[in-house]
N, C-alpha and C positions, 0 to 999 in steps of 0.2 A: 509495813509502813505505818508509823504512828499517826494517830488522829490529832495532830497538833498543827496550829496555824504557823507556818514557817516558810522561809526560803532556804533551800540548801544548795550551795554552790559546789556542784560536783567537780567543776573545773573552771579556771579563770584565765585560760590561754586565749590570746587574741592574735589574729593575723597568722600568716603561714609559718614564719620561722619558729615562733614559740610552739605552735602546734606540731611541727614536724620534729622538733627536738624534744618535745614534752618537758621543757623546763617548768611549765605549768600544765596541768591536765586540761584536756579539751572536752570534758564530759558533760557540759551543759548545766542546766539549772532545774531543780524541782521546786515547784510552788505547791504547797498544801494549804488549802483554805476551806474551812467548814466541811471537812471530810472528802473534798475533791482534790485529787492529785494530778498535777499537770507537769509534764516534762517539756522544757523549752530548749530548743537547739541542741539535739544530741549529736555532738561532734565525735571524732575518733576516740574510742575508749569508754564511751558511756556505759555499755553493758558491763565492762570490767569494773567500773566504779560502782555500779549497783551491787555487784557481787562481792566487792572487797570493803565496802563501807561497814563501819561498826556502829550500831547494828546494821546488818545487811538489809539493803532495800529490795523489795519484791516488785519487779516490773508488772506483775499481774494485778497489782493494786493501783496501777495508773488508770486514769479515766480519759486522758487526752495527751497527745503530742502536738507541739506547735513548732513549725519551722518559720522563723522570721524571714529567712531567705535561704537560698539553696547552696551557698558556698560550703565547701567540704568541712570547714571547721565548725559549721552549724548543723550539718545534715548527714554526715558520713554514716552514722549509726542508725539512721531513721528506720531502715528496713528491718534490721535485726531487733530493734526495740519494738516495732509493731509485732513481730513474731513473738517476742517475749511477753508483751502486753496481752496478746490473745492466746497465750499458753500453747504456742506452737501451731496456732491457727485452729485449734479445736474449739475455742470459744469466740464466737462472732461478737466482738465488743470493741469499745473504744472509739475515739474521735481523732481525726487528723485535721489540723488547720494549717494551711500553707498557701503561699502565693501560687498563682496559676502556672508560672514558668517552672515550678518544681515538679509539675505534673505533665508538662507539655510533651506530646507525642512527636512534635516537630523539632524540638530542640533537645537539650540535655536534661531530660527528666531525671530526678534523683530518687523519686518514689516509684518503685517497680509496680507494674500492673497487678501482679499476683498479690502483693501485700496490701494494695488498696482494697482488694476483695475480702480481706480478712476483717476489715473494720466495720463497725456499725454505720459509720458515715464519714465522708470526706467533705470538708467545707473549704472554699477558696477565700483566702484573705483578700479583702478589697479596701481601698481607702474609704473610711467612714463606716465600715461594716461592724456589726455587733453579733456576737456568737454566745451560745449558752452551753455550758457543760456542767452537769450536776448542779451544785450550789453556787456556781461561779458565772459571772458575766464578763466577757472578754471583748474589747473593742480595739480596732486598728485605725486610729484617728487620721493618720497621714502617711502617704508613701514617702519613704526616705530618699535621699540623694545618694545612690550607691550604684555599683556597676551591674547589679541584677535587681529584680523586683524585691523590695524590702519594706517591712512594716514594723514599727514599734507597737507596744501593747499598753493598754490601760486595763487593769483587772480589779474587780470589786465583787462583793457578795451580791448574789441575785436579790433584787428588790431594794438594795441600798442606793442612795444618791451619790455618795462620795466614793471616789476611787481610792482603793487601799494601796495598790502597788502599781507603779508605772515602770516600763522598761524602754529606755531609749537605746536602741541597738545600733548597728553599724550605719553610719551616715556621715556625709559631709555636713558641717554646720550650715544652716541656712536661716535667714531672718525669720523669727517667730517660731522656730522649732520648739522652744520650751513651752509655748502657749498650748500645745496639744497634750501635755503630760502633767496631770494634776495630782498624782498619787502622793499620799502622805509619806510613803517610802518610794524614793526615786532611784532606780538602778540604771547606771549608765555604762555603756561600753566605751571605755577611753583607751584606745589602742596606742596613741602616740603621746610622747612627752611634749613635743613641739609640732606645730603644723608643718606638713610637707606638701608642696605643690603637687597636685595630681593624685593625692591619696585621699579616698573618701571615707575618712574616719575622724572621730573627735580627738582633740588634744586637751591638755590640761587647761589651757586658756578658755577653750569652749566650755568645758565642764564648769569652770568658775562662773562664767557668764550665765549659764543655765541655772546654777544653784542660786546665784544672787537674785535673779528675776523670779524664779519659781518658788524658792524658799520652802522646800519640803521639810518635814520633821527630821528625816534622815536621808542622806544621799549615800549610795553605795557605788563605789567604782569597781569595775571588773573588766575582763576581756583585754588583758594587757599584752601589748607588743614588747619587743626587745628594749626599745628606748624607755618605756615605762618601768620595766624591771630593773634596768641599769640605774634608774634614778629613785628606786625604792618607793613603791606605791604607798606603803604605810606612812612614810615621811611626807609624801605629797598630800595624802589625806589629812594628816595632822595640820599642815600648813593651810590647806583650804578651809579647814574648820576655823582656824584663827582668823583668816581673811574674810570669811563670809558670815561667821556667827552661826552657821548651821553645822550640825554634827555630820561629819563625813568619814566614811569607813572604807578602807581598801579591802575588798574580798580576798579570802584565801581559799585554796583548794580544800574542800570538805567543810567549809564554814557554814554554820547554821545561824540564821537570823530570825528570831521569834517575832511574829506579827501581832501578838497579844498587846493590847493597848493602843493600836493604831487604827 
């Protein structure tokens, strides 16, 4: 894994139908910052994406795995990625950050007990919590409105005042959501083209509102459901750029976004 500050979108699938059809990969996202490598939301196919990337990604170079929540399109490969990160369990290393319900022994835990024991440590994401991995500081500013316990992320270099990257993950839009995410680069899970009653995901209208208020240097849309794919995310991003005056990019499977200069 190269020592380069970047976000690599292994997969941009959002919601169940794009995941199960694999119209887009569901391999999650890798953030590399100042030599620290973090895998976010390893859905189905993450290990395969690591093995087939060019150049190939080495999971043993990961320092942490984050689950923003336990739904399968975000967590399916977490156990196998822990095994790969710890080199088959022979190296006791790495950090897992995840909500409490992903570990619950009373409900549907997605992280198996055996794999928790392979890690250097497991930390539970909580609203307002701050966590340190290598050269990176990660915070979970607000619990999202979603069907399971879910947290977005603010990520910056340790010791820096300003957030470099924010991830607004799965959530129903709520008043003030954008106020919690101050990253110069703002990554948003936009699963729906138009809002649907009873579906706790962002739509294009929500994304536009967030961009207009927050005004990041760059906004990146990802985690697309079927309605987004039918309406061509790259065209949506282009239109949002015109309407907001902010550079908006639609992520693609395998896309790398360099963080130098942010």
